[in-house]
Every structure is written in C-alpha cells, then in structure tokens.
C-alpha positions as CSV (number, residue, x, y, z in Angstrom):
1,X,15.6,14.9,7.1
2,X,14.7,11.7,8.9
3,X,13.6,8.8,6.8
4,X,10.6,6.7,7.6
5,X,12.8,3.6,8.0
6,X,14.8,5.4,10.7
7,X,11.7,6.0,12.9
8,X,11.1,3.8,16.0
9,X,8.8,1.0,15.0
10,X,9.0,1.9,11.3
11,X,10.5,-1.7,10.3
12,X,7.4,-3.2,11.7
13,X,5.2,-0.8,9.9
14,X,7.0,-1.2,6.7
15,X,6.6,-5.0,7.0
16,X,3.0,-4.8,7.7
17,X,2.2,-2.4,4.8
18,X,4.4,-4.6,2.5
19,X,2.2,-7.7,3.5
20,X,-1.0,-5.7,3.1
21,X,0.2,-4.5,-0.3
22,X,0.8,-8.0,-1.5
23,X,-2.5,-9.2,-0.1
24,X,-4.5,-6.3,-1.7
25,X,-2.7,-6.7,-5.0
26,X,-3.8,-10.2,-5.2
27,X,-7.3,-9.4,-4.1
28,X,-7.8,-6.7,-6.8
29,X,-5.9,-8.4,-9.6
30,X,-8.1,-8.4,-12.6
31,X,-10.4,-5.7,-11.4
32,X,-10.4,-2.3,-12.8
33,X,-8.0,0.2,-11.3
34,X,-10.7,2.7,-10.3
35,X,-12.6,0.1,-8.2
36,X,-9.3,-0.9,-6.6
37,X,-8.4,2.7,-5.8
38,X,-11.8,3.4,-4.3
39,X,-11.5,0.4,-2.0
40,X,-7.9,1.2,-1.1
41,X,-8.9,4.8,-0.2
42,X,-11.4,3.5,2.3
43,X,-8.7,1.2,3.8
44,X,-6.1,4.0,3.9
45,X,-8.6,6.3,5.7
46,X,-9.2,3.7,8.3
47,X,-5.6,3.1,9.1
48,X,-4.3,6.7,8.6
49,X,-4.9,7.8,12.2
50,X,-2.7,4.9,13.5
51,X,0.0,5.6,10.9
52,X,0.0,9.3,11.7
53,X,0.3,8.5,15.5
54,X,3.2,6.2,14.7
55,X,5.3,8.2,12.3
56,X,3.9,11.6,12.0
57,X,1.7,13.2,9.4
58,X,4.4,13.8,6.7
59,X,5.8,10.4,6.9
60,X,2.4,8.8,7.1
61,X,1.3,10.6,3.8
62,X,4.5,9.4,2.1
63,X,4.0,5.8,3.4
64,X,0.4,5.7,2.4
65,X,0.9,7.1,-1.0
66,X,3.8,4.5,-1.5
67,X,1.5,1.8,-0.3
68,X,-1.2,2.5,-2.8
69,X,1.3,2.8,-5.6
70,X,2.8,-0.5,-4.5
71,X,-0.6,-2.2,-4.5
72,X,-1.6,-0.8,-7.9
73,X,2.0,-1.7,-9.4
74,X,1.8,-5.3,-8.1
75,X,-1.8,-5.8,-9.3
76,X,-0.6,-4.7,-12.8
77,X,2.4,-7.1,-12.5
78,X,0.1,-10.0,-11.6
79,X,-2.3,-9.1,-14.4
80,X,0.6,-9.0,-16.9
81,X,1.9,-12.4,-15.9
82,X,-1.6,-13.9,-16.1
83,X,-2.2,-12.4,-19.5
84,X,1.2,-13.7,-20.8
85,X,0.2,-17.2,-19.8
86,X,-3.2,-17.1,-21.3
C-alpha cells in the first residue's frame, strides 16, 4: 500500500492542508461544532476534485477526513486554552 506522503506532490498538499487546518481552527474557535462541520463540508466539497486528481480517490478521502478531524481537534484545543485562561 502506498502512503499519501509517498505520492508525487503530496508533501506540498499536506503542507497546504495543514495551513488550512490551522486557519480554519482559528476561524471556528468558540463556534459550535455543527456549524464548523457544515462550513468545512462545503469547503471540502469544493477542493475534493483537485485533491482526487492529485492523489486518487482513496487517498483523497483519507486526507480530507484527516483534515476535518484536525480542524475540529485544533479548534477544541484552542477553546480549552482559552477557557483555562478565563
């Protein structure tokens, strides 16, 4: 099985998704998870065709699921840091 990181151009894709996850987690911090997930679903659907073209459908699904999980996880981390300082 070939890992996403081993695909041509994958490092650039991973960097781009990592930056986007950071930015979205800041954007959605302190909003409810459902609203964040709805907005993320729209974004994911817009970028899905390009990701599929770049890495194939199986790898794209894995990468995009990980992206959403990373955004929500980082959103929660930011919220917990903010709550602990209040």
